[in-house]
Structures are given as C-alpha cells and as structure tokens.
C-alpha positions, 0 to 999 in steps of 0.5 A: 146260315138261315135261308127262309126260302129254302124249304119252298125251293127244296120242294120245287127242286124235288118235283123237278127231279121227279119230273126229269126222271119220269118216276122215283127209283128204288136206286134213289130211295136206297142209295144216298150216294146216287141221289147225291151224284144226281143232285150235284150234277143238276146243281152244277147245271143250274149254276151254269145256267144262272139259276142260283136259287135252284143251284143252292138248294140242289147243292144242299140236297147233294151235301145232305146225301153225301153226308148220309153216305159218309162221303165227307170229301164230296159233301165238302164240294157240295157245301162249297157249291151251296156257299158259292151259289148263296154268295151270288144271290145273298145281296139281291133279296128283292124281286121286282114287286118287292123292290117297288114296294121298298122304294115306295116305303122309302120315298113316299113323297117322290112322284111315281114317275121319278120312282119308275126311273129307279127300277132299271135306271143308271146305277141300279144293280140287279142280277138275273137268277131262275129267270127272274130279276133280283135287285140289290139290297142297297139300291134303295139307300144308294138312290140318296147318294145319286140324288143330292136333293134327297141326301141334303134333305136327309142331312138337313132333317138331322141338323148336321152333316155326319161325315163332312162336319167333323172333317172340315177341321182338317180340310179347312185348316191352314197348312205349314208346307215346311213342316213336312207331309205328316202332321198332328199325331193321334194315338189310338187303341183297338180291340178286335174279337171273335166270340162264337158259341161252341155248339155252332161249330163242328165237333171235329176238324180244324178251324183256320183263321186269318185275323187282321192286325195293324201295320206300320206306314208313313202315317201310321206309326208306333204300332204295338201289338199288346196281346193276341189270344189264345196264344196256343193256337197261333201258327204264324204272325206277320209282324207290323213291318209288312204290307198286310198285318195278320195273325194265323190261327189253327184251332183243333176243334176236337180239343176245344171244350169251352162254351164259346170260342173266343179270339181277340187282339189288342193293340195301339198305334199313332195316326198322323194327318197328311198334307203333301204340297207338290210342285208339278215342275219338281216331279222327277221321272220314274225309275221304271226298272225298280221292283216297286214301280213294276209291282204297282203298275201291273194289272191285278185281280181287282186293279185291272189294266185292260184296253178299255181301262187304258182308253178311259184313262187317256180320255180323262187326261188328254194330252197331259203328260205330268203324272201329278197333273194326270192323277189330279185329272183322274181324281176330279173325274171320279169325284165329279162323275162317279157317285158313291154307291154301296157295291155288291162285293159278294157277287163281284168276288164270286162272279170274278168281276174285278172291282175297278172294272165294275166302276168302269162299266156301271159308273158307280162305286163305294170307297173300295171300288172307287179307290181301285178304279182310281188306282187302275186308271193311274196304272194304265198311264204308268203311274204307280198306285194302290188301294190301302185300307182298314177302318175309318174312325170318323168322329163322333160315331162314324166308324166302319170299314174303309178304303182309299187310294195312293199314287206315287211320285218320285221325290215325294213318295206315296200321295193319299187320295180319298175320293169317297171322303171328298164326295161327302161334301155333296151331301152337306145341306148347308155347305156353299159351292166354294166350301164343297170345292175346297173340301174336295180339293183337300182329299187330293194329297191330304188325309185326316188322322181318323184311320186304322190301316191293315193293308197297303193294297188290295189283293195281297196274298194270304199266307198260308194260301187258303183254297179258292172256294173257301174264301169270300173276301180274298182281296181285303182282310178287314174281317177275319178270313175263315176256313173249316172243312168240317163245318156244315155251313159257310164258316165265313158267314158264321165268323163274320157275324160274330166279329167286332172291331172297336177303336178309340183315342188313347 
C-alpha cells in the first residue's frame, strides 16, 4: 500500500524514540529484535491513545526489524497492527485546512457562512488522531445528499436523474396483484475476476481467498455457475442454495510461477421484480418458536438490539402493534429523516462500531447502514428482518455494490424494502411532490429486477473462519476476502484494487 506521508512520519517517530530513550543505545543498533520489541510496545500505546498515524509508522518499523531478525510470527503481528491502524485513518485524509479547501473547490458559489456549517455540522464525519481532527473523504460529496437544492442543481445540469429516471418504469407501473409477488424476469450474465501481478505477491506462503458467487432467492432464480478458475486451487464451494454464495481458494504461492495470478468466475441468473400487496388485517401472528424467527429477531454484530435502539423503535411506531404498519412507520421515518450519505465502513469495522448504531447516533447512512438500521429497528419490535445484498445493476450505467432490507410477515414471506433507492426521488430536479411520494411508496414492498444477490443477510460467518485481524469487511462479501500470512502489505487492499465485477443482460 502506498502511504505518501510515511517517510515523514517515520522521521518523527524515530526522533520520539530517541528522546524517550535519552540516547541511542548499542543494543538498539545491534539487535533488530530489541528495536522491534520497543517499537511494537510504542505502537500499541500509540494505538490505544488514538494516535493512529504514529501507530502505523511504529508498527511498520517493528515489522521491518522483526523481519530482519527472522521472527516471522512477530512480523505478522506487527503487519496486522499497521493494517489495523491504517484502516482507522485511510478514509480520513483531510486535516481542517485541507478540508476547508476541498469544500471551497467543490462549492465556490456557496456562501462562506453556509460552508462554515459544513465543518463540524450535522452529518459531518471526522475522527481525532495524533491530536488533530481528520475529515472523512466523502464528506464533500455527501453534502449534496444533505442539501436537495445542491443535488437538484447537479441533476438539472446533467439534464437527467441518473437513478430515478430508469426506475420509474417499475415504480409507476400498474400492478396486477393477482399475479403474485414475482413479476417480469430479466436474465443476467456475470463475470468476476482478480488479476494480480505475480511480483506483487510473496514468493512463499498460502494465499487464501473467499470469492463471492450468486445464490438462489425468491426473486433470483435459475442460478447457474458456468465456470470457476483455476479449479485446482478450489478447496470448497457453497453451492447456490445457501445464505451466502462463496468459493474458497488456497493458492500455494511457491508453486505459482505465472506472470499474473488470475482468478475468475462466470455465471448467469434470472432476476424478477417484486411487488407485494399486503392487507394488514390478514397478517398472521408470528411463530416465535421457529428457528428462522429467532434467527432474525436477535441482535447481531451490525444489526444490533440495544436499549437505545428499542427506545427509538418504540418512539417511531407509538401505539401501533400490527407488524406491517410498524415496519411501514419505520420505513417512512428513515426515508424522511435519514439522508443518504457514504459511510466510513473501514473505520466502522476496525473500531467495532455497529453499522446500525452509527445511523442511530449520527442520523445519516448509506445503503448498507440504512438497511441495517431498518432491520435493527424492526428486530427491536420482534419483527424478523435482515439486510441482503450484492450489486445493483441500475441502467444505463449505474452499477455498484448495494444493500437493501427485508422484513418477514406470516402469510406473505420476506418483503423487500429499499430506503436508498427511494431517496433518489429527492434528487430528481423535475419530479413533482406527488411523483416523489409515489416513487418512495413503491420501494416499501416492491423492488426492481436490477439486482445481483450474493448474501441474504450481513454478518454471515465465513467458512473456513479467517483470523480476526486479517479481514477488513467481514460482514459483506461483495468483494473477495483475502488472507495471506506471508504478504508484506495488507492483502485485502491489494486484491480489492485488482477485482472487477461485470454484469449485463443475457
């Protein structure tokens, strides 16, 4: 991984080490292991004190010295510490002056007074590291999502509403309720691939890769895995009738001599649009003893049930007891009060902050955090809920990773909800208020067919289970999960930058 500030920070760290010791010692000069132990202890202390920039540099110094001393196990510990420190700060590149300059460059016609409100105002993500405030890299773009006048000016300048316009085909269509919840089939073909130069990988060791694949669901059918390569490195594969689609590879690097490491999968599936017509009076009581009910009403790592979450859910629904109407109230609460915002997922995962709790605390969130928040509020009331996801394939060119939500009603099944897709109506420069409401109402109980589903919920355990420190995005598998004990740098970052997913209509 490239860190442009690394040399400067190492100079500062080395100076701090000298000052702390009073002088350089013959032991440090002659013993890489002793120098490594000192640097590792200082790195642990810096991390605990939220001095993540200094901690990363110290961990890297320890890693280098442990490697020189031949202590590979300790070098791995130091590398993982450096990766953990970097993950805490990688999404926060701006100090205050740089952030102010970025705001000015992005919004030169906005008044200075209004821009000042975007420094520490509501919805502005920042962290403190090394006694300085650092601002989230997506804050500048998120401001448009929080200010509809800015977003509508942007879509007006384009002369189109990139997400809203193509989705009105489904949102505004008449529905035949007697036809059932699954409608128009759309066939898709997909290719996922990793291509990494061999010289970016270590000579020895085992590269372990959990690679995503499509699964069968109510709306995603006829899933066929056409090929997975290279077959000789496949250790296990889940199949398509599971909650999380994966193929697990182990690549023995000492035996791999090709100029590039190439891993790929091709597949096809059929996706259906969904439309559930629900009569609240016909919603049946839950079978609270069923394993599925218990599974989707308990607290999880990111869909959490806490006293604060329960209190918020009760505040939203008031005296309503019908689960359909409760879920509806939660949906409109999020659509109307929680603006879409990219979220610092690396920081959330590394700091151990649950994604649904992040929305509760900040009042903002992206598709994943909003969906997990919806599910957490539902679960807090005893309504089974989850956050499935994979990719959106919105036309004409709006593909990308995506999550939405589902809640369960007895007698109807899993009902789709997409808060984020609904909120795109607020960005449309030429939509009427009635159009916006109609569009938003569609995404409570209905869903377009532009989806590629990899997992039925977040936080599904990987198999085999990877080490805790090694995995960045354990809750989602839209990109490959990678573990490599002999890699000098973070293997997650390396493969993330060399992974592509392409989906097109068959």
